[in-house]
N, C-alpha and C positions, 0 to 999 in steps of 0.2 A: 909856334908849327911854323918850317919851314913851308915853302912852295912847294916844292916835292911832295911834302907828309899832307899839306892840305889837299893835292890832287888824287893821291893814295886815297885818302880818308872819305873824299866824294867817290870817287869810284868804289868804293867798299858799300856806301849809302847806296847808291844807287844800282849798285851790282844786288844789294841784298833786296831792295825795294821794286826792283824793274827788270831784273832778268840782267843777260849779257846784251840781248838785241833790245831792251826797251830803252838803251838811253845813248845820248851821241858823245863824244867829245867835246861840244857846244856846252851841252848843260855840266857833264864835269867840271868844264872850266868855271860856267858860271857859278856853280856851288861851291866850289873850291876862291871864290873871289877872283880867278887870274883872267888873263886873256887866252882865248883858246891856243893862239902861235906858242903860248910860255908851256902847255902842257909839251908840245913839238920838241922843247929844249932838252927837257927831261925824260921823254919816253919819245920810240921812235916810230909806234903808232896805237894805236888802241889795242891790238894782242899785245905788244910789250909791255905797255900798261896793266894790260889784266895778268901778263904772266908774274908780272915785279910783283903784282899787292898780292899773288898766290903764293910768292916765295916769302914774301914778307910774313906774309898770315902764319906759311908753315914755322917759322924762324918763332914768332911770336908764341904759338902754342906749345912747340917745344920748350922754349924759355922757360913757360908757366908749368908745365907738365913734371917736368926734370928738374923745377926750382927744390923741390924739398925731396927727391929720390935719393935714395942709399941703397947700390946692392948689396951693402953688406947686412942688410935687415933680412928676415924670413921672408922668404918666396910673398905667399899669400901680403904680407905688412907692404910689401913693395907692388905687390897689386890692388889692394886696399887703395894706399894711398896715389895710385898713377890713375884709378877711377874716381875718386872723388874729385883731383884736379883736372880730369877732362871733364866731369859734370860741373865743377864751380868755373871755369876758362868758361865755357859755352852758356852757361847762367848769367855769365857778368858782361860777356862779349854777345849780344844778341844779333847786330849785323853781320859780324863773322858765321854765328850760327846759319843765319840765313842765307851765307852767300854760297854756305859748304856745296851743298846739290848744285848750284850752276858752276864749282869748280872741279866737281866728280862726273860732268858730263862734258870737257872740254876734249877736242880730238884724240884719237888713239895715240897718234905718235909723241901726242905733248903729254896723254897721261903716262904713257914708258918713261919719259923722261922725268915728270914730275916723281914719279915713283922710286928713280933711280936717285934723285937730290933727296925723298922722303926718306932712304935709306942709311942716308948721311946722318941729316938730323935728326933721326928718331934713333941713333945708333944704340943707346939705353931700352930703347925695348928689345931689341934686335937679340943683347946679351942678356934680358929678362929671360927672353925665351929659350935660347940657346941653354942658359943655367938650368932652366925648368924641364928640360929634353934631356940636359945630360944626368940629371937626378934622378929620372925616371917621374917626376911628378907635375909637367906636362902633357898632354897626349903627344907622340909623335908627329904632331903638322905641321907644314908649310907655314911660315912665320904670317901671312899674308892670311892663310886660314884662322891662326891662333889670333890674330889682331880683329878680325871681322870676328870672331865669338867673344871675345875678351872685352872689345873696347866701340864697335861702331854702332852697338844699339843705342849707347849712349848720345850721340848726336841727335838720332829719330828721336830718345825720348826730351830730351831738354826742348830740341823744337817743338813737340808736342806740347810737352807744358809748356813753353812759353805760348802758347797761340790758344791756350785755355782745352784743349782737345784730355787733357789728364791732371791730377793733380798728384805732386811725387812729395811726400814727406819725406822726412829722414828715416822713419822706419822703413818705410818702403822703398829708400833709395838701398839702406842695407841688405834689403830682403833683394834688390837688383844687384848689385856687387856679389853677393854669395852664390848667386843662379848663374854668373856671368863666371866665377869660377870653378861649378861646379862644370861650366860647357867645357872648359879648354883643362882642368884635371883628369890624369891618369890613376891616381888612386886616390882614394877616401884623403880628405885632407882635413 
């Protein structure tokens, strides 16, 4: 792992366990095994470090989610694969899961820019929603609403399962996927 990657991993760890305001650049450097000044060779400041980490995480999520995505498959099959991919990714990456809420509470201007970037990175989701609206399989709602109804709760459920608040087995997970599908479909599917 190179120094930049070590710094990003250290930041993710601290962010997941201490939150945005619970760590310093010195703590990042110490955990990464580099001098504090080295952090500034790769990142302008703490905000730049956090924003670049966020961008890297979005790319990682997209790579995982869309690795097996095939837009030629039936809409429900695509949906099922996307749900399961989100679930597996967050179960396999607990620090990313724990840090998600931190990123969701960035300043509004940062969130708007992040949303624009996400539209590009997660374009297959946009085409999934457009395809479903075009054939009247999905409710005629904006992409952001469909995403929230379809996928947002997987983050919270994975976090709750990780911290032991709920036990989600394969049967329950399938029921959750079906309930999510029911939330976005316009007709019986």
